[in-house]
N, C-alpha and C positions, 0 to 999 in steps of 0.2 A: 359529517359525510355530505358531499354535495347532491343537491337534488335537481341540478340543472337539466333542462330538457335536452335529449340527445338528438343531434342533427342527423339527416339522412341525405344520401345522394339523390339529386333531382331525376336522374334518369339511368338506366342501364348503360346507355352509351358514355355518359360522363364517368361512371365507375370504370368501365373498360378502358377509357383513355388514362384514367388516374393510375389504375393498376399496371397498365402497359408502360406508362410513363415511368413508374417506379422501377419496373423490371428493365427497361431500356437505360443503361448507364454508360459510363466511360469505358466499361470493359467490353460492352457489346460492339463498340465503334472499332476497337483494334483487336482484342483478344479472341473473340470468337471467330472471326473471319480467318485470323491466322491459324488457329487451332484446326479449322476445317481444311485449309490449304496443306497443312504440315501432317495431317494425321489420316489422310486417306480420301480427302475430297468428299465425294458423294457417299462414300462408305461411312465416313465419320458422321455425316449428317443423318443418315439412316439410323445409325447406332444412338446418336444424340436424341432423335425423335422418339426411339423406343425408351430410352432412359427417362425422357421428360414424361412420357406416359406413365411409366411404372413408379417413378420416384417423385418427380416435380409436381405433376398434376394432383396426385393424391394429398399430398402435404399442403399444396395450395388451397385445395378444397377444404381440408381439415381446418386450416387456420381461419379461413373466411367463416366457416361453420361455427367455430368457437366464437368469433367475433359477433356474428349476427345473433347467436343464441344469447350471448352475454349481454349485448347492448352496453357495454361498458369498455374501459381500457383493458388491455390484454391481462393484466395482474388480477383485477377484480372479476373480469369474465371467467378466467380459469377457477378462481376461488369459488364463485357463486355455482358454476356447472359442476364442479366436483362435489360440492355440498349437496346439490339437488340429486346427484348420481349416488350418494352415499358413500362417497370417497373422502379422503383428507383434503382439507383446504390448503395443505402444504403443495398442492398441484399449482398454486399460484406462482410459485417460484419459476415456473416455465414462462409465465408472462412477464414477470420481473426481468429474467434472463434476456427475454427478447427486447424489452425496452432498454435495457443496459447495453445490449449489443448495438441497437440503433444509435444510441447516444455516443458511444465510442466510435462507431464508424463514421458517423457525421463530423466528429471532431478533426478527423485526418482527411476526410473525403472533401471537406470544405477547402482545406489547403490546396488540393489538387484543382478544385473548382476555381480557385484564385489564379492558379497558373494559367487556366483556360482563359479567364478574363484578360490576364497580362498579355497572352499571346493574340487575343482578339485585338486589343489596343495596338499591339506591335504590327499587326497586319494593317491596320488604318494607316499607320505612320510610315509604312514600307520599310520596317526595320530588317526584313529578310532579303530585300532586294539586292542582288549581286554578291551575296555573302557566299564565302567558300565554306567548306565543312568545319574548319577551325573557327570561323566567325560565328557560325550557328552554334556550335558547342560551347563557345564563350559566352553567348547570349543566355543559354540555359544554365550554365555554371553560375555566371553572374547573379542571375535571379535566385538561384538557391543559396548563395553566399550572402545575399542581402536580407537581413531580418526585417528592415523596414518595408522592402518591396513585398515580401511574402505576407507580412502582417496586413498590408494595404489590400492585397488581393483577397486574402482570407476574410478580413473584415466587411469588405464590399459584398462578397458573395453571401456571407452569413446574414448581412442586412436585407439583401434581396429575398432570401429563404424566409427570415423572420416576417418581413412585410407581407409575404404571400400567405404563410400559415397563420398569422394573427388575424386575417380577415375571416377565417372560419372555413367550413367545408364548401358552402354554396359559392360565395364571393371569392374566398382565396384559392382552395385547392381545385375547384371546378373551373374557375376563371382562368387560372394558370394553365391547366392542361388543355382547355378548349383552344387556347392560342398558341401554346408552346408546341403540342404535339402536331398539329397540322403544319406549322412552321417547320419543324423537324422533318417531316415527311417532304415537303416542297424543297428544302435544301438538299436532301438526299437526293431527290430525283434530278435536280440540276447538276449535282456532282457526278451522278452516274452518266447523264447526257454528256458532260465533258469528258468522262472517261471513254465513251464510245469514240471520241474524235482523236484519240492518242494513238491508235492503231495497235494498242495492247489490250484491248477489251476481250478479244478471243482467248488471249493468253490467260487473262484473269479468270475467265469463265472455265478454262480447262483446269487452271490451278484449284479452284474451289469445287468444281462438280465433276470432275473426272474420277470416277471410283478406282480406288487402288487398294483392294483388300489385303494386299501384301503387307501394307503398313499397320494393318490393325492387329494389335496384340493386347494383352491384359492391361497394360498402361493406358492404351487408347480408350478402352472401355471405361476405365476409371475416371479417365480425364473428361469423358463425355458425361458420365454420372455426376461428377462434381460440378461441370458446367450447367447441367440440368437443375441441379439443387440451387446454385448461387445465383444464376441469372434471374430467377423468379422473386428475388428479395425475400426468401424464405428464412425463418428462424430469427427475425429481426423485430418481431412484434408489429411490422408494417401492415401485413395482411391481415392480422387479427384486429387492428385498429380500424383499417379500411373496411373490413367485414363488419364492424359494429355499426356502421353507418348505412348498411344494406337493408332494404325492404324485404319482406318475406317472399313477394312474387318472383324475385330474381332466381333463375335456374343457376346454381352453382357450377354444375359440371359443364354445361354449355358456355357458360361466361368463362370459365377457366380454359377451355379449348380455344376460344376466341382469343384471349390474352397471350396464350402461348404461341398461337399461330402468328399474331402481330409482333410479338417480341423476337421470334425467329426470323421473321421477314425482314425486320429492321436491321438485325445483325448480319443477315446474308447480303442485303442490299448495300450495307456499310462496306462490305468487302468489295463489292463491285464498284463502289465509289473510289475506294482507296488503292486497290491493287493495280488498276491500269496506270495510275500516276507512278507507283513504286516500280513496276515493270519498265515503264517508259524511261525512266531516270536511272536505271540500274541500281536501285537502293536495296538495302538489306531488310528482308522481310521479318527476320527474327529478333529485331531490336526492341521488342516489347514496348514499354511505354515511351522509349527513345524513338520509336517510329513516329509517334505523334508529335513529340517536343523537339525533336533534333532532325530526324531523317526527312519528314515530310516538309518542314519549313525551309529545308535545303533546296528541295525540289520547287517549292512555290517561289523562291526568291530567284530562281534561274529559269522561269518559263514565262511566255507571253501571257498576260492576264493573270499572273501569279498573285498580285495583290488581292484582286477581287476574289479568286478562288480560296485563297488563304483566310480572308474574312469570312467567306461563307462556311468554310470547314470548322474554324474556331467557334463561330456562332453556333453551328450544329453541335459541336462538342460541350458548349456552355449550356445550351438548352437541355441536352441529355443529362448534363450534371444537375441541373436545377430540378428537373422533374423527379430525379432520384432523391435530391437532397430534401425536398419538401416532404417527401414520403418519410424520410428518416427522421425528421424532426416531429412529425405528426404523433406517433405514438407516445413520445415523451410529453408532448404538450397535453394530450388526452389525459395521460395519468396525473399530471400535475393539476389539471383542471378539475378532475373528478375527485381527488384526493385532498384538495385544499378549497379554501373560500375564494381563491383568486378567480378573476374573470379570465376569459379567453385571451384577451390581450396581455394581461399581467402574467398569466401562465406561459404564454409564448416568450415573452421578454425574459423571464426567469430561465426557461429551458435553454432559449437561444444564447443567452449570456453565458451560461455554465458550459454549453458546447464550444462557444467562441473561446472561452478562457482555457479549455483543455487543448483546443487547436492551437493556441500559442506555444504550448509545450511541444507539440508535434512539429510545428514549422521550425522551431528552434534547434531541433534535432539535425537539421542540414547545415548549420552554421555554428551559433554560439555554444549550443550543448552537443555538438558532434561527438564529444569524447564521453558523454554521459551514457553508459551502457547498463541495461538490466537484463540479466540472463544472456549477455552477449549481444544485446539488440538495442538499437537507439530507440527512442520514445516513439517515433513514427512507426517503425518496423514492429515494435512490441504491440502497439495498438491494433495493427493489422494481423499479427499473428495471433493474439488472444481471440480476436473476433472470428476470423476465418477458419482457424484450425480447432477451436474449442466450443465458444459460445453458440455460434450459428448452427453447426452440425448437431449439438446436443439439444438445443431448444427445438429444432425442426424435428428430431427423432422423438423427443417426449411429446410434442404436439401431436403427431400422428398415432403414437401409441395411446395418448389419452383418448382420442376420437374413436380408435379402433377398438380398444379394450376396456375403457372405463364408461364411456357414454352408453346409453341404451342403444343397441343394435337396430331394433325396430323403428325407433325414432329417427335414427340417422338415415335409415333406408327411405322412409317416408319424406324426410327433408331433401334428400337427393332425387327423389322422384325415380326409384329404381324398382325394377320388377324383380321376379324371384331369381332369374339368371344373373342380371346385373348385381343384384345384392350379394350373390355368391362370389362374382368376379371381384366386386369392391372388397369384400371380406379378405379374400386371398391376398390381394394387392396391399391393402392398407395394414392388415395384420403382420404380414410376413415379407413381401417383396420390397415394399419401400422401406421399412425399418432396416432390413438387411443391406439395402443399397446405400442408405445414410452412414450406417456403421462401416461399410466398406470404404466410403468416402473420407470418413473420419480416421480410420486407421491409416489409409494410405497417405493422408496429409501429414500424419505424424512421422 
């Protein structure tokens, strides 16, 4: 067993940037703003914030707490804490499930990261300029139909991720988020500034923030709860791994609140950057991922300054993908490094190569292996379904159950700095409300 010294974050700020970077991903840029606009505007935002406080925050804190107490990879941390609490070491399966989830997600997430790199390059070359809808659709379809092109994008993206993670916590993860997160913020502000000049900024504000409680039903509440869970990178071993690099003086509850505010702010501001362009060009809001890779490029190709705007947008998308991807690789690398004699560099190369190899199967699902179906799903969709519908909710559920029901209640209360009233509120939320919320998400996704 490895006895290597465990690294730590250099400051609370860098940890907040890293955790926020993990939470801010491709889904934040298009999915959350669309959900807001389509599900009641400000009414949805209020429900989402309530759900994130009752479901997302307690699970986030629970995963950080496990990581910090264990000071090891998620599997070993769960096993050691269970043993010290007099419970079965079988709880380590929760950590293993999280690590497996991160590994599987990164394999296909990297493929989409490759799309973003390709579109960034296409922006530089002016590939969208003057194109009609058929031309833009053909560009996207042609990319998916080309195994070589997808492999190149996937490989370059994974090399970037491996290069960052291999440098360790201080030089790698911290160095990356210190540059990528402020850059992401600047790009967002510039794009919002452009949105204000389109004449449709007011329409975007109304779409996102005008409360319409008539649209709110059980399905909207479940969607808000699901987004509250998935947006924070819960159930993937990420936050346990990041928590293992935390010092004791970091207040978990206050830090979680800050991360949640920043994550939500980035998602909302992304909507204010995208929707004015969408409205100004009469585009389809509900086209999902197609909004990013088909609808918006059509607008960029037919507007003044579209080349520069397109470049900034896809750089933004690439930065968001990178900050999430490095967090997905980290728990896998931490596990390999601590369970084998391999160095940090060797562990990263092994974990990265395995992820890259599985990603090849995922990208081939769009072309050469498009007829290969498992349970009626191609490989890409299978990886997405297994993780989002099964592994992540179950891992998150068991993590909060472990902290709330297995760990010493008084020890948890002291570690979270809770008074008597706060401890009672935490007990109710962590033991009942958050688990019921995750179960509801799990059942509804099925």
